[in-house]
N, CA, C and O atoms as a GROMACS GRO file, in nm:
protein
  512
    1MET      N    1   0.084  -0.118   0.000
    1MET     CA    2   0.000   0.000   0.000
    1MET      C    3   0.088   0.124   0.000
    1MET      O    4   0.189   0.131   0.071
    2ASP      N    5   0.049   0.224  -0.080
    2ASP     CA    6   0.125   0.348  -0.087
    2ASP      C    7   0.106   0.429   0.040
    2ASP      O    8  -0.003   0.435   0.098
    3LYS      N    9   0.215   0.492   0.083
    3LYS     CA   10   0.214   0.576   0.202
    3LYS      C   11   0.135   0.704   0.174
    3LYS      O   12   0.140   0.758   0.063
    4ARG      N   13   0.064   0.752   0.273
    4ARG     CA   14  -0.014   0.875   0.262
    4ARG      C   15   0.067   0.990   0.320
    4ARG      O   16   0.124   0.979   0.429
    5LEU      N   17   0.073   1.101   0.247
    5LEU     CA   18   0.139   1.222   0.294
    5LEU      C   19   0.036   1.334   0.298
    5LEU      O   20  -0.018   1.372   0.194
    6ASN      N   21   0.008   1.386   0.418
    6ASN     CA   22  -0.084   1.498   0.434
    6ASN      C   23  -0.002   1.626   0.444
    6ASN      O   24   0.094   1.633   0.521
    7ILE      N   25  -0.041   1.727   0.368
    7ILE     CA   26   0.026   1.857   0.367
    7ILE      C   27  -0.067   1.958   0.433
    7ILE      O   28  -0.184   1.967   0.397
    8SER      N   29  -0.014   2.034   0.528
    8SER     CA   30  -0.092   2.136   0.596
    8SER      C   31  -0.032   2.273   0.569
    8SER      O   32   0.090   2.286   0.553
    9THR      N   33  -0.117   2.375   0.563
    9THR     CA   34  -0.067   2.511   0.555
    9THR      C   35  -0.088   2.582   0.688
    9THR      O   36  -0.054   2.700   0.702
   10GLY      N   37  -0.144   2.512   0.786
   10GLY     CA   38  -0.166   2.571   0.916
   10GLY      C   39  -0.290   2.657   0.926
   10GLY      O   40  -0.311   2.724   1.027
   11ALA      N   41  -0.373   2.655   0.823
   11ALA     CA   42  -0.498   2.732   0.828
   11ALA      C   43  -0.586   2.676   0.940
   11ALA      O   44  -0.593   2.554   0.957
   12PRO      N   45  -0.652   2.762   1.016
   12PRO     CA   46  -0.732   2.713   1.129
   12PRO      C   47  -0.843   2.617   1.086
   12PRO      O   48  -0.884   2.530   1.162
   13TRP      N   49  -0.893   2.635   0.963
   13TRP     CA   50  -1.003   2.550   0.915
   13TRP      C   51  -0.961   2.405   0.899
   13TRP      O   52  -1.045   2.316   0.906
   14GLU      N   53  -0.832   2.381   0.877
   14GLU     CA   54  -0.786   2.243   0.854
   14GLU      C   55  -0.821   2.154   0.973
   14GLU      O   56  -0.869   2.042   0.955
   15ASP      N   57  -0.796   2.200   1.094
   15ASP     CA   58  -0.828   2.121   1.213
   15ASP      C   59  -0.977   2.126   1.247
   15ASP      O   60  -1.034   2.027   1.291
   16ILE      N   61  -1.039   2.241   1.226
   16ILE     CA   62  -1.182   2.255   1.258
   16ILE      C   63  -1.265   2.162   1.170
   16ILE      O   64  -1.352   2.091   1.220
   17VAL      N   65  -1.238   2.162   1.041
   17VAL     CA   66  -1.316   2.083   0.945
   17VAL      C   67  -1.261   1.941   0.932
   17VAL      O   68  -1.335   1.849   0.897
   18GLY      N   69  -1.131   1.924   0.959
   18GLY     CA   70  -1.069   1.793   0.948
   18GLY      C   71  -1.026   1.761   0.806
   18GLY      O   72  -1.071   1.661   0.749
   19TYR      N   73  -0.939   1.844   0.750
   19TYR     CA   74  -0.888   1.820   0.615
   19TYR      C   75  -0.744   1.866   0.604
   19TYR      O   76  -0.692   1.934   0.692
   20SER      N   77  -0.681   1.827   0.495
   20SER     CA   78  -0.545   1.870   0.464
   20SER      C   79  -0.549   1.961   0.343
   20SER      O   80  -0.638   1.949   0.259
   21ARG      N   81  -0.452   2.052   0.334
   21ARG     CA   82  -0.443   2.137   0.215
   21ARG      C   83  -0.421   2.049   0.092
   21ARG      O   84  -0.479   2.072  -0.015
   22ALA      N   85  -0.336   1.948   0.109
   22ALA     CA   86  -0.310   1.855  -0.002
   22ALA      C   87  -0.284   1.717   0.056
   22ALA      O   88  -0.238   1.704   0.170
   23VAL      N   89  -0.312   1.615  -0.023
   23VAL     CA   90  -0.285   1.477   0.014
   23VAL      C   91  -0.219   1.409  -0.104
   23VAL      O   92  -0.266   1.417  -0.218
   24ARG      N   93  -0.108   1.340  -0.075
   24ARG     CA   94  -0.041   1.261  -0.178
   24ARG      C   95  -0.044   1.114  -0.138
   24ARG      O   96  -0.006   1.078  -0.027
   25ILE      N   97  -0.090   1.032  -0.230
   25ILE     CA   98  -0.082   0.888  -0.217
   25ILE      C   99  -0.025   0.837  -0.349
   25ILE      O  100  -0.083   0.860  -0.455
   26GLY      N  101   0.088   0.770  -0.342
   26GLY     CA  102   0.153   0.724  -0.465
   26GLY      C  103   0.195   0.844  -0.547
   26GLY      O  104   0.259   0.936  -0.497
   27ASN      N  105   0.157   0.842  -0.674
   27ASN     CA  106   0.196   0.952  -0.762
   27ASN      C  107   0.085   1.056  -0.781
   27ASN      O  108   0.098   1.146  -0.864
   28THR      N  109  -0.023   1.045  -0.704
   28THR     CA  110  -0.137   1.136  -0.718
   28THR      C  111  -0.142   1.232  -0.600
   28THR      O  112  -0.128   1.193  -0.484
   29ILE      N  113  -0.163   1.360  -0.632
   29ILE     CA  114  -0.178   1.464  -0.531
   29ILE      C  115  -0.308   1.538  -0.557
   29ILE      O  116  -0.334   1.585  -0.668
   30GLU      N  117  -0.390   1.549  -0.452
   30GLU     CA  118  -0.513   1.628  -0.459
   30GLU      C  119  -0.495   1.749  -0.368
   30GLU      O  120  -0.458   1.734  -0.251
   31VAL      N  121  -0.522   1.868  -0.422
   31VAL     CA  122  -0.514   1.991  -0.343
   31VAL      C  123  -0.656   2.038  -0.315
   31VAL      O  124  -0.737   2.054  -0.407
   32SER      N  125  -0.686   2.059  -0.187
   32SER     CA  126  -0.819   2.102  -0.145
   32SER      C  127  -0.854   2.239  -0.202
   32SER      O  128  -0.768   2.313  -0.249
   33GLY      N  129  -0.983   2.270  -0.196
   33GLY     CA  130  -1.028   2.403  -0.233
   33GLY      C  131  -0.950   2.507  -0.155
   33GLY      O  132  -0.943   2.501  -0.032
   34THR      N  133  -0.890   2.600  -0.226
   34THR     CA  134  -0.798   2.697  -0.167
   34THR      C  135  -0.849   2.838  -0.194
   34THR      O  136  -0.885   2.872  -0.308
   35VAL      N  137  -0.852   2.920  -0.090
   35VAL     CA  138  -0.890   3.060  -0.105
   35VAL      C  139  -0.767   3.148  -0.083
   35VAL      O  140  -0.660   3.099  -0.048
   36SER      N  141  -0.785   3.276  -0.103
   36SER     CA  142  -0.674   3.372  -0.103
   36SER      C  143  -0.646   3.425   0.038
   36SER      O  144  -0.671   3.542   0.068
   37VAL      N  145  -0.592   3.337   0.122
   37VAL     CA  146  -0.558   3.377   0.259
   37VAL      C  147  -0.413   3.337   0.287
   37VAL      O  148  -0.378   3.220   0.277
   38LYS      N  149  -0.332   3.434   0.321
   38LYS     CA  150  -0.191   3.411   0.358
   38LYS      C  151  -0.170   3.467   0.497
   38LYS      O  152  -0.210   3.580   0.526
   39ASP      N  153  -0.108   3.389   0.583
   39ASP     CA  154  -0.081   3.430   0.721
   39ASP      C  155  -0.207   3.481   0.790
   39ASP      O  156  -0.203   3.578   0.866
   40GLY      N  157  -0.320   3.415   0.762
   40GLY     CA  158  -0.447   3.450   0.826
   40GLY      C  159  -0.516   3.573   0.772
   40GLY      O  160  -0.619   3.614   0.826
   41LYS      N  161  -0.462   3.632   0.665
   41LYS     CA  162  -0.520   3.755   0.611
   41LYS      C  163  -0.560   3.737   0.465
   41LYS      O  164  -0.491   3.672   0.387
   42LEU      N  165  -0.674   3.796   0.430
   42LEU     CA  166  -0.721   3.796   0.291
   42LEU      C  167  -0.623   3.873   0.204
   42LEU      O  168  -0.578   3.981   0.240
   43VAL      N  169  -0.590   3.816   0.089
   43VAL     CA  170  -0.507   3.883  -0.010
   43VAL      C  171  -0.595   3.916  -0.130
   43VAL      O  172  -0.664   3.828  -0.182
   44GLY      N  173  -0.594   4.042  -0.175
   44GLY     CA  174  -0.667   4.081  -0.295
   44GLY      C  175  -0.813   4.112  -0.272
   44GLY      O  176  -0.898   4.069  -0.349
   45LYS      N  177  -0.843   4.187  -0.168
   45LYS     CA  178  -0.983   4.222  -0.139
   45LYS      C  179  -1.049   4.283  -0.263
   45LYS      O  180  -0.996   4.376  -0.324
   46ASP      N  181  -1.163   4.229  -0.300
   46ASP     CA  182  -1.243   4.275  -0.414
   46ASP      C  183  -1.168   4.267  -0.547
   46ASP      O  184  -1.206   4.334  -0.643
   47ASN      N  185  -1.063   4.186  -0.554
   47ASN     CA  186  -0.983   4.176  -0.676
   47ASN      C  187  -0.965   4.030  -0.716
   47ASN      O  188  -0.878   3.962  -0.663
   48PRO      N  189  -1.047   3.980  -0.809
   48PRO     CA  190  -1.040   3.839  -0.846
   48PRO      C  191  -0.907   3.799  -0.909
   48PRO      O  192  -0.863   3.685  -0.894
   49TYR      N  193  -0.842   3.891  -0.980
   49TYR     CA  194  -0.712   3.861  -1.039
   49TYR      C  195  -0.608   3.835  -0.929
   49TYR      O  196  -0.537   3.734  -0.934
   50GLU      N  197  -0.600   3.925  -0.831
   50GLU     CA  198  -0.504   3.910  -0.723
   50GLU      C  199  -0.535   3.788  -0.637
   50GLU      O  200  -0.444   3.717  -0.593
   51GLN      N  201  -0.663   3.762  -0.613
   51GLN     CA  202  -0.699   3.643  -0.536
   51GLN      C  203  -0.657   3.517  -0.610
   51GLN      O  204  -0.606   3.423  -0.548
   52THR      N  205  -0.677   3.513  -0.740
   52THR     CA  206  -0.637   3.395  -0.818
   52THR      C  207  -0.486   3.375  -0.811
   52THR      O  208  -0.439   3.263  -0.790
   53LYS      N  209  -0.408   3.483  -0.828
   53LYS     CA  210  -0.262   3.472  -0.821
   53LYS      C  211  -0.218   3.417  -0.685
   53LYS      O  212  -0.131   3.330  -0.679
   54CYS      N  213  -0.276   3.467  -0.578
   54CYS     CA  214  -0.242   3.421  -0.444
   54CYS      C  215  -0.277   3.274  -0.426
   54CYS      O  216  -0.197   3.196  -0.374
   55ILE      N  217  -0.396   3.235  -0.469
   55ILE     CA  218  -0.440   3.096  -0.457
   55ILE      C  219  -0.344   3.003  -0.530
   55ILE      O  220  -0.305   2.899  -0.478
   56LEU      N  221  -0.307   3.040  -0.651
   56LEU     CA  222  -0.217   2.954  -0.729
   56LEU      C  223  -0.079   2.946  -0.666
   56LEU      O  224  -0.010   2.844  -0.679
   57GLN      N  225  -0.036   3.051  -0.598
   57GLN     CA  226   0.091   3.047  -0.524
   57GLN      C  227   0.081   2.949  -0.407
   57GLN      O  228   0.174   2.872  -0.382
   58ILE      N  229  -0.030   2.952  -0.336
   58ILE     CA  230  -0.050   2.859  -0.224
   58ILE      C  231  -0.054   2.715  -0.276
   58ILE      O  232   0.004   2.625  -0.215
   59ILE      N  233  -0.122   2.693  -0.388
   59ILE     CA  234  -0.127   2.559  -0.449
   59ILE      C  235   0.013   2.515  -0.489
   59ILE      O  236   0.052   2.400  -0.464
   60ASP      N  237   0.090   2.605  -0.550
   60ASP     CA  238   0.227   2.573  -0.590
   60ASP      C  239   0.310   2.533  -0.468
   60ASP      O  240   0.382   2.433  -0.473
   61GLU      N  241   0.302   2.609  -0.360
   61GLU     CA  242   0.377   2.578  -0.239
   61GLU      C  243   0.337   2.442  -0.182
   61GLU      O  244   0.422   2.366  -0.136
   62SER      N  245   0.209   2.412  -0.184
   62SER     CA  246   0.160   2.283  -0.134
   62SER      C  247   0.210   2.169  -0.220
   62SER      O  248   0.250   2.064  -0.169
   63LEU      N  249   0.208   2.188  -0.351
   63LEU     CA  250   0.258   2.085  -0.443
   63LEU      C  251   0.406   2.059  -0.418
   63LEU      O  252   0.450   1.944  -0.417
   64GLN      N  253   0.483   2.165  -0.398
   64GLN     CA  254   0.626   2.148  -0.372
   64GLN      C  255   0.650   2.067  -0.245
   64GLN      O  256   0.738   1.981  -0.242
   65LYS      N  257   0.571   2.093  -0.140
   65LYS     CA  258   0.583   2.015  -0.016
   65LYS      C  259   0.552   1.868  -0.040
   65LYS      O  260   0.601   1.780   0.031
   66ALA      N  261   0.470   1.840  -0.141
   66ALA     CA  262   0.431   1.703  -0.174
   66ALA      C  263   0.524   1.642  -0.279
   66ALA      O  264   0.501   1.529  -0.324
   67GLY      N  265   0.628   1.714  -0.318
   67GLY     CA  266   0.724   1.661  -0.415
   67GLY      C  267   0.681   1.677  -0.560
   67GLY      O  268   0.720   1.598  -0.646
   68ALA      N  269   0.601   1.779  -0.587
   68ALA     CA  270   0.551   1.803  -0.723
   68ALA      C  271   0.571   1.949  -0.760
   68ALA      O  272   0.621   2.029  -0.681
   69GLN      N  273   0.530   1.982  -0.880
   69GLN     CA  274   0.535   2.120  -0.927
   69GLN      C  275   0.412   2.148  -1.012
   69GLN      O  276   0.336   2.057  -1.044
   70LEU      N  277   0.394   2.273  -1.047
   70LEU     CA  278   0.276   2.311  -1.124
   70LEU      C  279   0.265   2.234  -1.256
   70LEU      O  280   0.154   2.207  -1.302
   71SER      N  281   0.378   2.199  -1.316
   71SER     CA  282   0.373   2.125  -1.443
   71SER      C  283   0.314   1.986  -1.427
   71SER      O  284   0.281   1.922  -1.527
   72ASN      N  285   0.300   1.938  -1.304
   72ASN     CA  286   0.239   1.808  -1.278
   72ASN      C  287   0.087   1.817  -1.267
   72ASN      O  288   0.020   1.714  -1.260
   73VAL      N  289   0.032   1.938  -1.266
   73VAL     CA  290  -0.113   1.955  -1.251
   73VAL      C  291  -0.183   1.911  -1.380
   73VAL      O  292  -0.150   1.955  -1.490
   74ILE      N  293  -0.281   1.822  -1.362
   74ILE     CA  294  -0.359   1.775  -1.477
   74ILE      C  295  -0.501   1.831  -1.478
   74ILE      O  296  -0.570   1.823  -1.580
   75ARG      N  297  -0.546   1.887  -1.364
   75ARG     CA  298  -0.681   1.940  -1.357
   75ARG      C  299  -0.690   2.048  -1.250
   75ARG      O  300  -0.632   2.035  -1.142
   76THR      N  301  -0.764   2.154  -1.282
   76THR     CA  302  -0.802   2.254  -1.182
   76THR      C  303  -0.954   2.269  -1.188
   76THR      O  304  -1.017   2.250  -1.292
   77ARG      N  305  -1.010   2.304  -1.074
   77ARG     CA  306  -1.153   2.335  -1.064
   77ARG      C  307  -1.163   2.470  -0.997
   77ARG      O  308  -1.113   2.490  -0.886
   78ILE      N  309  -1.228   2.563  -1.064
   78ILE     CA  310  -1.238   2.700  -1.014
   78ILE      C  311  -1.384   2.728  -0.981
   78ILE      O  312  -1.470   2.724  -1.068
   79PHE      N  313  -1.409   2.757  -0.854
   79PHE     CA  314  -1.544   2.791  -0.808
   79PHE      C  315  -1.547   2.941  -0.785
   79PHE      O  316  -1.469   2.993  -0.705
   80VAL      N  317  -1.637   3.011  -0.854
   80VAL     CA  318  -1.642   3.157  -0.849
   80VAL      C  319  -1.780   3.202  -0.802
   80VAL      O  320  -1.880   3.136  -0.827
   81THR      N  321  -1.783   3.315  -0.733
   81THR     CA  322  -1.912   3.368  -0.688
   81THR      C  323  -1.975   3.461  -0.790
   81THR      O  324  -2.093   3.496  -0.778
   82ASP      N  325  -1.898   3.502  -0.892
   82ASP     CA  326  -1.950   3.588  -0.999
   82ASP      C  327  -1.882   3.549  -1.130
   82ASP      O  328  -1.768   3.590  -1.155
   83ILE      N  329  -1.950   3.472  -1.212
   83ILE     CA  330  -1.891   3.424  -1.337
   83ILE      C  331  -1.858   3.540  -1.431
   83ILE      O  332  -1.781   3.524  -1.526
   84GLY      N  333  -1.916   3.656  -1.406
   84GLY     CA  334  -1.885   3.775  -1.484
   84GLY      C  335  -1.740   3.820  -1.467
   84GLY      O  336  -1.690   3.900  -1.546
   85GLN      N  337  -1.672   3.770  -1.365
   85GLN     CA  338  -1.532   3.803  -1.342
   85GLN      C  339  -1.438   3.701  -1.406
   85GLN      O  340  -1.319   3.698  -1.376
   86TRP      N  341  -1.491   3.617  -1.494
   86TRP     CA  342  -1.413   3.506  -1.549
   86TRP      C  343  -1.287   3.552  -1.622
   86TRP      O  344  -1.186   3.482  -1.620
   87GLN      N  345  -1.292   3.669  -1.686
   87GLN     CA  346  -1.175   3.712  -1.764
   87GLN      C  347  -1.055   3.742  -1.675
   87GLN      O  348  -0.943   3.704  -1.709
   88MET      N  349  -1.076   3.809  -1.562
   88MET     CA  350  -0.964   3.840  -1.472
   88MET      C  351  -0.911   3.712  -1.406
   88MET      O  352  -0.791   3.696  -1.390
   89ILE      N  353  -1.003   3.623  -1.369
   89ILE     CA  354  -0.963   3.495  -1.309
   89ILE      C  355  -0.890   3.411  -1.413
   89ILE      O  356  -0.784   3.354  -1.385
   90GLY      N  357  -0.947   3.405  -1.533
   90GLY     CA  358  -0.885   3.328  -1.641
   90GLY      C  359  -0.749   3.382  -1.681
   90GLY      O  360  -0.659   3.305  -1.714
   91LYS      N  361  -0.733   3.515  -1.676
   91LYS     CA  362  -0.603   3.575  -1.709
   91LYS      C  363  -0.496   3.528  -1.611
   91LYS      O  364  -0.387   3.487  -1.653
   92ALA      N  365  -0.526   3.533  -1.482
   92ALA     CA  366  -0.430   3.489  -1.381
   92ALA      C  367  -0.402   3.340  -1.394
   92ALA      O  368  -0.287   3.297  -1.382
   93HIS      N  369  -0.505   3.261  -1.417
   93HIS     CA  370  -0.489   3.116  -1.434
   93HIS      C  371  -0.402   3.088  -1.557
   93HIS      O  372  -0.314   3.002  -1.554
   94GLY      N  373  -0.427   3.161  -1.664
   94GLY     CA  374  -0.351   3.143  -1.788
   94GLY      C  375  -0.206   3.183  -1.775
   94GLY      O  376  -0.119   3.123  -1.838
   95GLU      N  377  -0.177   3.282  -1.692
   95GLU     CA  378  -0.038   3.323  -1.670
   95GLU      C  379   0.042   3.211  -1.603
   95GLU      O  380   0.163   3.199  -1.625
   96VAL      N  381  -0.024   3.131  -1.522
   96VAL     CA  382   0.043   3.020  -1.454
   96VAL      C  383   0.038   2.893  -1.538
   96VAL      O  384   0.138   2.820  -1.547
   97PHE      N  385  -0.076   2.865  -1.599
   97PHE     CA  386  -0.097   2.736  -1.665
   97PHE      C  387  -0.102   2.744  -1.818
   97PHE      O  388  -0.139   2.646  -1.883
   98GLY      N  389  -0.067   2.859  -1.876
   98GLY     CA  390  -0.076   2.876  -2.021
   98GLY      C  391  -0.003   2.773  -2.102
   98GLY      O  392  -0.051   2.732  -2.208
   99ASP      N  393   0.115   2.729  -2.056
   99ASP     CA  394   0.192   2.628  -2.128
   99ASP      C  395   0.160   2.486  -2.080
   99ASP      O  396   0.182   2.390  -2.153
  100ILE      N  397   0.109   2.474  -1.958
  100ILE     CA  398   0.079   2.343  -1.899
  100ILE      C  399  -0.055   2.291  -1.949
  100ILE      O  400  -0.069   2.173  -1.983
  101LYS      N  401  -0.153   2.380  -1.954
  101LYS     CA  402  -0.287   2.353  -2.004
  101LYS      C  403  -0.356   2.231  -1.940
  101LYS      O  404  -0.388   2.135  -2.010
  102PRO      N  405  -0.377   2.235  -1.808
  102PRO     CA  406  -0.452   2.126  -1.746
  102PRO      C  407  -0.600   2.134  -1.787
  102PRO      O  408  -0.647   2.238  -1.832
  103ALA      N  409  -0.670   2.024  -1.772
  103ALA     CA  410  -0.816   2.029  -1.786
  103ALA      C  411  -0.866   2.120  -1.674
  103ALA      O  412  -0.808   2.124  -1.566
  104THR      N  413  -0.973   2.194  -1.700
  104THR     CA  414  -1.024   2.284  -1.597
  104THR      C  415  -1.173   2.305  -1.612
  104THR      O  416  -1.232   2.280  -1.717
  105SER      N  417  -1.232   2.351  -1.505
  105SER     CA  418  -1.372   2.393  -1.503
  105SER      C  419  -1.379   2.522  -1.424
  105SER      O  420  -1.305   2.541  -1.328
  106MET      N  421  -1.469   2.612  -1.466
  106MET     CA  422  -1.498   2.732  -1.388
  106MET      C  423  -1.649   2.731  -1.365
  106MET      O  424  -1.728   2.737  -1.459
  107ILE      N  425  -1.686   2.724  -1.239
  107ILE     CA  426  -1.826   2.704  -1.203
  107ILE      C  427  -1.869   2.815  -1.109
  107ILE      O  428  -1.802   2.844  -1.010
  108GLU      N  429  -1.984   2.878  -1.140
  108GLU     CA  430  -2.036   2.979  -1.048
  108GLU      C  431  -2.113   2.909  -0.937
  108GLU      O  432  -2.195   2.820  -0.960
  109VAL      N  433  -2.085   2.954  -0.814
  109VAL     CA  434  -2.155   2.903  -0.696
  109VAL      C  435  -2.225   3.020  -0.627
  109VAL      O  436  -2.187   3.135  -0.648
  110SER      N  437  -2.325   2.991  -0.546
  110SER     CA  438  -2.400   3.100  -0.483
  110SER      C  439  -2.316   3.176  -0.382
  110SER      O  440  -2.331   3.297  -0.368
  111ARG      N  441  -2.226   3.106  -0.311
  111ARG     CA  442  -2.136   3.174  -0.220
  111ARG      C  443  -2.031   3.076  -0.170
  111ARG      O  444  -2.046   2.954  -0.183
  112LEU      N  445  -1.925   3.132  -0.112
  112LEU     CA  446  -1.820   3.052  -0.049
  112LEU      C  447  -1.832   3.073   0.102
  112LEU      O  448  -1.925   3.138   0.149
  113ILE      N  449  -1.739   3.018   0.177
  113ILE     CA  450  -1.751   3.017   0.323
  113ILE      C  451  -1.752   3.157   0.385
  113ILE      O  452  -1.803   3.177   0.495
  114SER      N  453  -1.695   3.254   0.314
  114SER     CA  454  -1.695   3.393   0.361
  114SER      C  455  -1.713   3.484   0.241
  114SER      O  456  -1.656   3.458   0.135
  115PRO      N  457  -1.792   3.591   0.255
  115PRO     CA  458  -1.825   3.674   0.138
  115PRO      C  459  -1.706   3.743   0.071
  115PRO      O  460  -1.714   3.780  -0.046
  116GLU      N  461  -1.594   3.762   0.143
  116GLU     CA  462  -1.479   3.828   0.080
  116GLU      C  463  -1.403   3.735  -0.015
  116GLU      O  464  -1.321   3.782  -0.094
  117TYR      N  465  -1.428   3.607  -0.008
  117TYR     CA  466  -1.364   3.512  -0.099
  117TYR      C  467  -1.441   3.510  -0.231
  117TYR      O  468  -1.557   3.470  -0.235
  118LEU      N  469  -1.376   3.554  -0.336
  118LEU     CA  470  -1.440   3.562  -0.467
  118LEU      C  471  -1.430   3.430  -0.544
  118LEU      O  472  -1.509   3.405  -0.635
  119LEU      N  473  -1.334   3.347  -0.507
  119LEU     CA  474  -1.315   3.219  -0.575
  119LEU      C  475  -1.238   3.123  -0.487
  119LEU      O  476  -1.175   3.162  -0.389
  120GLU      N  477  -1.246   2.998  -0.526
  120GLU     CA  478  -1.175   2.890  -0.458
  120GLU      C  479  -1.129   2.795  -0.568
  120GLU      O  480  -1.204   2.767  -0.662
  121ILE      N  481  -1.006   2.745  -0.556
  121ILE     CA  482  -0.952   2.657  -0.661
  121ILE      C  483  -0.903   2.526  -0.599
  121ILE      O  484  -0.839   2.525  -0.494
  122GLU      N  485  -0.936   2.416  -0.666
  122GLU     CA  486  -0.883   2.282  -0.634
  122GLU      C  487  -0.791   2.240  -0.747
  122GLU      O  488  -0.803   2.290  -0.859
  123ALA      N  489  -0.698   2.150  -0.718
  123ALA     CA  490  -0.607   2.101  -0.822
  123ALA      C  491  -0.577   1.954  -0.800
  123ALA      O  492  -0.577   1.904  -0.687
  124THR      N  493  -0.552   1.885  -0.910
  124THR     CA  494  -0.507   1.746  -0.909
  124THR      C  495  -0.377   1.740  -0.985
  124THR      O  496  -0.366   1.795  -1.095
  125ALA      N  497  -0.278   1.673  -0.926
  125ALA     CA  498  -0.148   1.658  -0.992
  125ALA      C  499  -0.109   1.511  -0.990
  125ALA      O  500  -0.142   1.437  -0.898
  126ILE      N  501  -0.037   1.471  -1.095
  126ILE     CA  502   0.019   1.336  -1.102
  126ILE      C  503   0.167   1.350  -1.132
  126ILE      O  504   0.207   1.416  -1.228
  127VAL      N  505   0.248   1.286  -1.048
  127VAL     CA  506   0.393   1.290  -1.064
  127VAL      C  507   0.434   1.163  -1.134
  127VAL      O  508   0.402   1.053  -1.090
  128GLN      N  509   0.506   1.177  -1.245
  128GLN     CA  510   0.550   1.060  -1.321
  128GLN      C  511   0.671   0.995  -1.258
  128GLN      O  512   0.721   0.895  -1.309
   0.00000   0.00000   0.00000
């Protein structure tokens, strides 16, 4: 059986809800829904582009802790509270994944856990 590696970012929700930022088993890494919070503070208030950049940085850091990199990402899922902001979110996503081109979805949801979060992103990576 493959060993399980849980990656934490120390967010208070991880212990409250009972989840890890990322989990690696074998060559597969799943990154939980990630919002734009660094050191307990919102990054990019009212700015979907800045929030996306911050989220992707957090995902990148989590992947590195799991022994992977952004080029290993095969899928992202983007949950947005206003699909009308897709261009700014897509621009930031494209700046990171433009050459990698993972499968992706962008889905509008009625709300996230806190109203200041404009989007949340999940990722799946496979390390060869």
